C-alpha positions, 0 to 999 in steps of 0.5 A: 239398014242404016247403022247409025239410026239402028244404033241404040234406038231412041224411038221406044215408047212403051205406052204404045205397047198393047201389053202395057195398055192392058197392064194399066187396065189390070192395075186400075181394076186391081186398085179398085177391087182391092180397096172395095172388096178386101178388109182395110187391114188385109195384107193382100191389098198391098200385095195385089196392088204391088203385083199389078204395079210391078206388072205395069212398071216393069214393062215400061222399065224393060222397054226403056232399058232395052235401048242399052241392054236386051238382057235387061229388057228380057229380065224385066219383061219376065219379072212383069210376067211373074208379077202378073201370075202372082196377081192371077193367083190372088184373084183365083184364091179370092174366088175359091176361098169365098165360094165364088165362081171362076168362069170356065173358058167356054162360059158365055160370060167368059166369052163375052168378057174376052171379046170385050177385053180384047178390043178395049185397052183404055183403062178409063173404060174399066174404071167406070165399068167395075163400079157396076160389077160384083166382086166375082165379076170383077175378079173374072174380068181381071183374070181375063185381062191377065191371061190376055196380057200374058199372051201379049208379053209372051209375044213380046219376049219372042220378038225380043229374042228374035231381034237379038238373034238377027241383030245381036246385042248392043256390043255388036250394034256398037261395033257395026256402027263404029265400022260403018262410021269409019268406012263412011269417013274413009278411015281404014286404019293405020295401014291404009 
């Protein structure tokens, strides 16, 4: 392991994370949905958009903050997850109070949606597709995306935890880097 290279990694690119790409799709679908199907003075518009935004932005912020603090990365990744669950409840509430159907897990529409969402991470695709769909269908698409993103985030959290257990925190990384640098430079301390 090259200590200098691994010390405070700088190669972090949250845009390549599948969870981030899926969160961006959720944001775009939610932005359209909230403005298209909720009344203009409904507070839920802002709440849904902010929850979707937080779901995306906290992944980016956590990924970048993770360069210096695994604790902050875990905290923000969990905030992301909580925001998406808040949004999930908004979509479920929308369907329930309007007497619309939330598709069952094995419903053919749900199976088709899960397969599509699993392989499509480009938010532009969703921005076009939602224009042709009903509110019930869009809400179910969003629910599917949220569940898939949640699974990816849980995997990301497990990776962060495992990485911390293997490498330690930033203080341990700093100590190893300093020790490696001294060894490489031939500095063994004041006594030899």
